Structure formats: structure tokens, C-alpha cells
N, C-alpha and C positions, 0 to 999 in steps of 0.2 A: 613150706607154704606160708604166705603172708596173710594177715587177717582180712585184707580186702578181697582176697580170692576165696574166702570161706563163704559158701552159699548157705545162709541161715534162713532164707525165705521159707515161711511156714514151719520153721523149727521152733524149739522152745528151750529155755534155760531150765534144766531139771535139778541143778544144784548150784548153790552160790555160797562160798565161804571166804572169810577174811582171817588172816593170821599175821599179826604185826604189820609188815610192809608188803605182803603178798596176798593177792586175791585170786581165787580159783573159781572158774565157771565151767560147769559141765553142760554141754549143749547136745540136744538130739535134733538132727536135721530131718527134713521131710522124708528122707529115705531110711529113717530110724538108725542112722549112723551116729555114733557118739564121738564127740570131740571135747578134749579137755584144754581149756585156755588158762594159762598161768600168767598173771600180770605181776611184773616185778617192780619193786621200789615205788609202791603206790603211796600217794600223799593225800588222797581223798576219794570218796565214793558217794554217789547220790543214787538212792534206790527207792523204787515204788513197787513193792511186792512183785519182783521180776520173775519168780518161778511160774512156769506153766502158762505164760502169756505167749501167744503166737507172735513171732518176730517177722519183720520185713527185711531188715539189713543191719549191719554194723557200720556206724559212721565214725571215722577217725579224723580228728582235727587238731590243729595246733593253734587255733585262734578262735576263742569264744569268750563271752563275758565271764563265765565261771573260771576259765583258765587265767584270764588277766587278773582276776581277784585272787586266785590261789597263788599265782606267781608272786604277786605283791606281798602276800602274807608270809610265804616261805622264802622269799627273796631268791627265786630261781630264775635262770636265764630262759629266754624265749623258746629255745629248742630242747630244753631239758624235760619238759612234761608234755605228754600227749593225752588228749581226752578220747576215750573209747566209749561210744554210746550205742546201746542196744535199742533199736527203734521198733516199737510195737506196730504190728500189721494193720490194726483196725483204726488207729488214730494218728499214725505217723509221729508219735511223740516218744522221747526217750524214757524207757522204764528203768534203765540202769546206765549210769555213767561212771567210768573208772578213770581216775587221773593217775598216771604213772609214767615210768620211763620206757617200758617195753613189754611185749607180750610174746609168749611161746605157745605154739599150737601143737598139742600131742594128740594124735588121732588113734 
């Protein structure tokens, strides 16, 4: 499964951990199914109390102001880093953005 196919609408992040260059997110979807997302080779995280906030969707992008700034700082190529943003249902704003190379979904 790829991250864009994961239906997180009305789901919540129930656990968020970072260890060195790996971030782990545990999501509970609207059907109470639990999914574990493992982000590899992360180089940045922007978080605003993301646990237990109702989600709308996950946005994946390779072009944003934050990414341009981050790539400049770490001297990365344009296709090396992806921004994964968890968007809140009630205000359509990102409550968590993870900047890394890839993500694995373990359901």
C-alpha cells in the first residue's frame, strides 16, 4: 500500500515517536483499524500536538517552502526529500509534517 491510498479521514494519530533518523506514527482510522507508518531517513519534523486530532488526509509533496529551505540547509537534491503532512479535519492545516526519503506502511 502507498501512503496516498491510506484513508485517514476521521482517523487520529495515537502515537508519534522519533528515534535518530526514523519517525514512527501509529494511526487509528475511522474503522478503528490501526496502521503503523515508519518514515525513513528523516531530516526534519514540524509538529503541533498531533496526537488525537481528527485528520482529513495526508498530503505528500516534493515542492514547498519548507522543503526548499531544508534542501538548501542539508544540500540535498530535489527528489531526495519528501514532505508528508497530516492535515487536520477541522481547519485543513498540517498538524504534523515529516521530511524524509520514504515511508513504509505496516497494517
